[in-house]
C-alpha positions as CSV (number, residue, x, y, z in Angstrom):
1,X,0.0,0.0,0.0
2,X,1.4,3.4,-0.9
3,X,2.3,5.6,2.1
4,X,0.9,9.1,2.4
5,X,3.6,11.8,2.6
6,X,5.1,13.2,4.6
7,X,6.0,10.3,6.9
8,X,5.2,11.6,10.5
9,X,8.1,11.1,12.8
10,X,8.9,11.3,16.5
11,X,12.3,11.9,18.0
12,X,13.1,10.3,21.4
13,X,16.1,12.0,23.1
14,X,16.9,15.7,22.9
15,X,20.7,15.5,23.1
16,X,22.0,13.6,20.0
17,X,18.4,13.8,18.9
18,X,19.2,17.4,17.8
19,X,21.3,15.9,14.9
20,X,18.4,13.8,13.9
21,X,16.1,16.9,13.8
22,X,18.7,18.6,11.5
23,X,18.7,15.6,9.3
24,X,14.9,15.4,9.0
25,X,14.9,19.1,8.2
26,X,16.7,18.1,5.0
27,X,14.2,15.3,4.1
28,X,11.0,16.7,2.4
29,X,9.3,13.3,2.6
30,X,9.3,13.3,6.4
31,X,8.0,15.7,9.1
32,X,8.9,15.6,12.8
33,X,5.6,16.1,14.7
34,X,6.7,15.0,18.2
35,X,9.8,14.8,20.5
36,X,10.2,13.3,23.9
37,X,12.9,13.7,26.6
38,X,14.1,16.2,29.2
39,X,11.5,18.9,29.1
40,X,13.6,22.1,29.0
41,X,16.0,20.8,26.3
42,X,13.1,19.3,24.2
43,X,11.1,22.5,24.4
44,X,14.0,24.5,23.1
45,X,14.4,22.1,20.1
46,X,10.6,22.1,19.5
47,X,10.7,25.9,19.2
48,X,13.7,25.8,16.9
49,X,12.4,23.1,14.6
50,X,8.7,23.9,14.8
51,X,7.7,20.6,16.5
52,X,4.2,20.9,17.8
53,X,4.1,18.0,20.4
54,X,6.5,17.6,23.3
55,X,6.4,14.6,25.6
56,X,8.2,14.0,28.9
57,X,7.8,10.2,28.7
58,X,8.8,8.4,25.5
59,X,5.8,6.0,26.0
60,X,3.4,8.9,25.6
61,X,5.1,9.6,22.2
62,X,4.8,6.0,21.2
63,X,1.1,6.0,22.1
64,X,0.5,8.9,19.7
65,X,-1.4,7.4,16.7
66,X,-0.1,10.0,14.3
67,X,3.6,9.0,14.8
68,X,4.6,6.5,12.1
69,X,8.3,6.3,12.7
70,X,10.8,7.2,15.4
71,X,14.4,8.1,15.8
72,X,15.8,6.8,19.1
73,X,18.7,8.9,20.5
74,X,18.9,7.9,24.1
75,X,21.8,6.5,26.3
76,X,23.1,3.1,25.2
77,X,21.4,1.2,28.1
78,X,18.0,2.4,27.0
79,X,18.3,1.3,23.3
80,X,16.8,-2.1,23.8
81,X,13.9,-1.0,26.0
82,X,12.8,1.9,23.8
83,X,13.4,0.1,20.5
84,X,11.3,-2.9,21.6
85,X,8.5,-0.7,22.8
86,X,8.5,1.3,19.5
87,X,8.5,-1.8,17.3
88,X,5.6,-3.3,19.3
89,X,3.8,0.0,19.0
90,X,4.0,-0.4,15.2
91,X,6.6,2.2,14.5
92,X,9.6,2.0,12.2
93,X,12.8,2.7,14.0
94,X,16.1,4.4,13.4
95,X,18.3,3.9,16.5
96,X,21.6,5.6,17.4
97,X,24.9,3.7,17.5
98,X,25.8,1.3,19.0
99,X,22.8,-0.9,18.4
100,X,23.0,-2.0,22.1
101,X,25.6,-2.4,24.9
102,X,25.6,-6.1,24.4
103,X,25.0,-8.5,21.5
104,X,22.3,-10.3,23.4
105,X,20.3,-7.1,23.7
106,X,20.9,-6.4,20.0
107,X,19.7,-9.8,19.0
108,X,16.4,-9.3,20.8
109,X,16.0,-6.0,18.9
110,X,16.7,-7.6,15.5
111,X,14.3,-10.5,16.4
112,X,11.6,-8.0,17.3
113,X,11.9,-6.2,14.0
114,X,11.5,-9.5,12.2
115,X,8.5,-10.5,14.3
116,X,6.7,-7.1,13.9
117,X,7.6,-6.6,10.2
118,X,8.9,-3.1,11.0
119,X,12.0,-1.3,9.7
120,X,15.0,-1.2,12.1
121,X,18.1,0.7,11.0
122,X,21.1,2.1,12.8
123,X,22.4,5.7,12.5
124,X,26.0,5.1,11.3
125,X,26.0,8.7,10.1
126,X,29.7,8.8,9.2
127,X,28.9,6.8,6.1
128,X,27.3,9.9,4.7
129,X,30.5,11.9,4.4
130,X,31.7,12.7,0.9
131,X,35.2,11.4,1.5
132,X,33.8,8.1,2.6
133,X,31.5,7.9,-0.4
134,X,34.5,8.4,-2.8
135,X,36.6,5.8,-1.2
136,X,33.7,3.3,-1.1
137,X,33.2,3.9,-4.9
138,X,37.0,3.4,-5.5
139,X,37.0,0.1,-3.7
140,X,33.8,-1.2,-5.3
141,X,35.1,-0.2,-8.7
142,X,38.3,-2.3,-8.0
143,X,40.6,0.6,-8.5
144,X,42.5,-0.1,-5.3
145,X,42.8,-3.8,-6.2
146,X,42.7,-6.4,-3.4
147,X,42.6,-4.7,0.0
148,X,45.1,-6.6,2.2
149,X,45.3,-4.2,5.2
150,X,43.2,-1.4,6.7
151,X,43.5,0.8,9.6
152,X,40.6,2.5,11.6
153,X,41.1,5.0,14.4
154,X,39.4,7.5,16.6
155,X,41.7,9.2,19.0
156,X,41.1,11.9,21.5
157,X,43.7,13.6,23.7
158,X,41.2,14.7,26.3
159,X,37.6,13.7,25.5
160,X,35.9,11.5,28.2
161,X,32.2,12.4,27.8
162,X,31.3,12.8,31.5
163,X,33.5,11.2,34.2
164,X,31.3,9.2,36.5
165,X,28.3,9.4,34.1
166,X,26.5,6.5,32.3
167,X,29.3,6.8,29.7
168,X,31.9,5.5,32.1
169,X,29.6,2.9,33.8
170,X,30.2,-0.5,32.1
171,X,26.6,-1.9,32.6
172,X,25.1,1.2,31.1
173,X,27.4,2.0,28.2
174,X,28.8,-1.5,27.4
175,X,32.3,-0.1,27.3
176,X,34.4,3.1,26.8
177,X,35.8,4.6,23.6
178,X,35.8,1.3,21.7
179,X,32.0,1.0,21.7
180,X,31.4,4.8,21.7
181,X,33.8,6.0,19.0
182,X,35.5,2.9,17.7
183,X,32.2,1.5,16.5
184,X,32.0,4.3,14.0
185,X,35.3,3.7,12.3
186,X,35.1,0.0,12.7
187,X,31.8,0.2,10.7
188,X,33.4,2.4,8.1
189,X,36.3,0.1,7.4
190,X,34.3,-3.0,7.2
191,X,31.5,-1.5,5.2
192,X,33.9,0.1,2.6
193,X,35.6,-3.3,2.3
194,X,32.3,-5.1,1.6
195,X,31.7,-6.4,5.1
196,X,34.3,-9.2,5.3
197,X,33.8,-11.6,8.1
198,X,36.1,-11.2,11.1
199,X,37.7,-14.6,12.1
200,X,40.1,-13.7,14.9
201,X,41.1,-10.8,17.1
202,X,44.0,-9.9,19.4
203,X,43.3,-6.9,21.6
204,X,44.3,-4.9,24.7
205,X,42.5,-2.2,26.7
206,X,43.8,0.3,29.1
207,X,42.4,2.7,31.8
208,X,45.2,5.0,32.6
209,X,43.8,8.5,32.9
210,X,40.0,8.2,33.6
211,X,40.5,6.4,37.0
212,X,42.7,9.3,38.1
213,X,40.0,11.9,37.2
214,X,42.0,13.0,34.1
215,X,41.0,13.2,30.4
216,X,37.6,15.0,30.7
217,X,36.4,17.0,27.7
218,X,37.4,20.7,28.2
219,X,34.2,22.8,28.3
220,X,32.1,19.6,28.1
221,X,28.4,19.8,28.7
222,X,28.7,16.5,30.6
223,X,29.1,16.9,34.3
224,X,31.9,15.3,36.3
225,X,30.4,13.2,39.1
226,X,33.0,13.2,41.9
227,X,33.9,9.9,43.5
228,X,31.9,7.8,41.0
229,X,33.7,4.7,39.7
230,X,35.4,4.7,36.3
231,X,34.6,1.2,35.0
232,X,35.6,1.3,31.3
233,X,38.7,1.7,29.2
234,X,40.1,5.0,28.0
235,X,42.1,3.3,25.2
236,X,41.6,0.1,23.2
237,X,43.6,-1.4,20.4
238,X,42.9,-4.5,18.3
239,X,44.3,-6.4,15.4
240,X,41.5,-8.2,13.5
241,X,42.0,-11.0,11.0
242,X,39.4,-11.1,8.3
243,X,38.1,-13.9,6.1
244,X,40.2,-14.0,3.0
245,X,43.4,-13.0,4.7
246,X,43.1,-9.2,5.1
247,X,43.8,-7.5,8.4
248,X,42.3,-4.5,10.2
249,X,44.1,-2.4,12.9
250,X,41.7,-0.5,15.2
251,X,42.6,2.1,17.8
252,X,40.1,4.0,19.9
253,X,40.9,6.5,22.7
254,X,39.0,9.0,24.9
255,X,42.1,10.3,26.5
256,X,45.9,9.9,26.2
257,X,49.1,11.9,26.0
258,X,49.2,12.0,22.2
259,X,49.5,14.5,19.4
260,X,45.9,13.7,18.4
261,X,43.2,16.3,19.4
262,X,39.9,14.8,18.3
263,X,40.7,12.8,15.2
264,X,39.3,9.9,13.3
265,X,39.8,8.1,10.0
266,X,40.3,5.0,8.0
267,X,43.0,3.9,5.5
268,X,43.3,1.1,3.0
269,X,46.3,-0.6,1.4
270,X,45.5,-2.4,-1.8
271,X,47.7,-4.1,-4.4
272,X,46.7,-1.5,-7.0
273,X,46.3,1.6,-4.9
274,X,45.6,3.1,-1.5
275,X,43.3,5.6,0.3
276,X,43.5,7.5,3.5
277,X,40.8,9.5,5.3
278,X,42.1,11.6,8.2
279,X,39.6,13.9,9.9
280,X,40.8,16.4,12.5
281,X,38.2,18.1,14.7
282,X,35.3,17.0,12.5
283,X,36.6,18.7,9.3
284,X,34.8,17.7,6.1
285,X,37.2,19.0,3.5
286,X,40.9,18.4,2.9
287,X,40.6,15.0,4.6
288,X,41.1,12.5,1.7
289,X,44.2,11.3,-0.2
290,X,44.3,8.6,-2.8
291,X,47.6,6.8,-3.6
292,X,48.5,5.3,-6.9
293,X,50.8,5.7,-9.9
294,X,51.0,8.0,-12.9
295,X,53.4,6.9,-15.7
296,X,54.9,4.4,-13.3
297,X,55.7,7.1,-10.7
298,X,54.1,7.3,-7.2
299,X,51.2,9.8,-7.2
300,X,48.9,11.3,-4.7
301,X,45.4,12.7,-5.5
302,X,43.4,14.9,-3.2
303,X,39.8,15.2,-4.5
304,X,37.7,18.2,-3.9
305,X,35.1,17.4,-1.2
306,X,31.7,18.7,-0.4
307,X,30.4,19.2,3.2
308,X,27.5,17.0,4.1
309,X,25.2,16.3,7.1
310,X,25.7,12.6,8.0
311,X,22.4,12.2,9.8
312,X,20.7,13.6,6.7
313,X,22.2,10.8,4.6
314,X,21.0,8.1,7.0
315,X,17.6,9.6,7.4
316,X,17.2,9.7,3.6
317,X,17.9,6.0,3.5
318,X,15.6,5.4,6.4
319,X,12.7,7.1,4.6
320,X,13.5,5.2,1.5
321,X,13.3,1.9,3.5
322,X,9.9,2.9,5.0
323,X,8.5,3.8,1.6
324,X,9.9,0.6,-0.1
325,X,9.0,-1.6,2.8
326,X,12.5,-3.1,2.9
327,X,15.4,-2.3,5.3
328,X,18.3,-0.4,3.8
329,X,21.9,-0.4,4.9
330,X,23.0,0.6,7.5
331,X,20.8,-2.2,8.9
332,X,20.3,-3.4,12.4
333,X,22.0,-6.6,11.4
334,X,25.1,-4.7,10.5
335,X,24.9,-2.9,13.9
336,X,24.6,-6.3,15.6
337,X,27.7,-7.6,13.7
338,X,29.7,-4.6,15.0
339,X,28.5,-5.2,18.6
340,X,29.5,-8.9,18.4
341,X,32.9,-7.9,17.1
342,X,33.4,-5.4,19.9
343,X,32.4,-8.0,22.5
344,X,35.1,-10.3,21.0
345,X,37.6,-7.4,21.2
346,X,36.8,-6.9,24.9
347,X,37.0,-10.7,25.5
348,X,40.4,-10.9,23.8
349,X,41.7,-8.0,26.0
350,X,40.3,-9.7,29.1
351,X,42.0,-13.0,28.3
352,X,45.2,-11.4,27.1
353,X,45.4,-13.4,23.9
354,X,44.1,-13.8,20.4
355,X,40.7,-15.5,20.1
356,X,38.8,-17.0,17.2
357,X,35.4,-15.5,16.3
């Protein structure tokens, strides 16, 4: 049955939810009619984006019969609860990364989407960058040849998002920078390579600054809770072996004595060429270099790039999926694969040895 336009959307969560609101503002086939979350923050966003209905409790939003789809942008530990409720209320769902703090929770979310026949997608918004699109196209066209090694990193010098908050509580977040930041670049590397299957991982995690009260974001909106335990890592590193023989090196840091400020990227070494994306302080231009040969001589190409809104890209695909009645990538299944791999990384670090996946 053809869906009437625009698709009426609710946004749950008024922190990261603000990026979803910006994305929906770029999508003419959708209209945000309701938001739910902390009242003061949500009312400010409602005024800014012209949203008519503001709810304090997300269950009130889900009970609104006019809402057809929702974006879920709440803390990690609430992803499963809110997603299951939304799916069972008959809403299509776009959920923030990571899919869930644990694979078991993620599996229940994927199963619920299948049972209800609703769309469930994950907001891997970094895929929408122009530099990422160009590298993805180069790899798919075979111009880099066989990719035999890749590197993914997100490194912060001082960027713990709330010492003592849910971010640094293992049971609420699932982990530290690996599941918070590393999941983004892990997804980029694997997606660009065509989602090869991880077969083994050797990893280590460290908590060197956070437990001493160091490494907090300067000027962060997140409060420091004095005396609260720091239960997660502030740096994780992993070597991942992939089906077919390729390897992937992953580094993720919230805090460390390093030259990095707030930087992320992915790079690929192929037998016919290479590519490197290096983003400093969220820049969108001047971030991509392609490596190859011209006349048998080494050459570097730096394509001109266009700024883009990553959540706008994901939301466009989300609305496509709703209208087509078929889940698009980035799918919940991909999000579940990433959480499973992250769990394996943590397990390897705990055991102090390589493990098979």
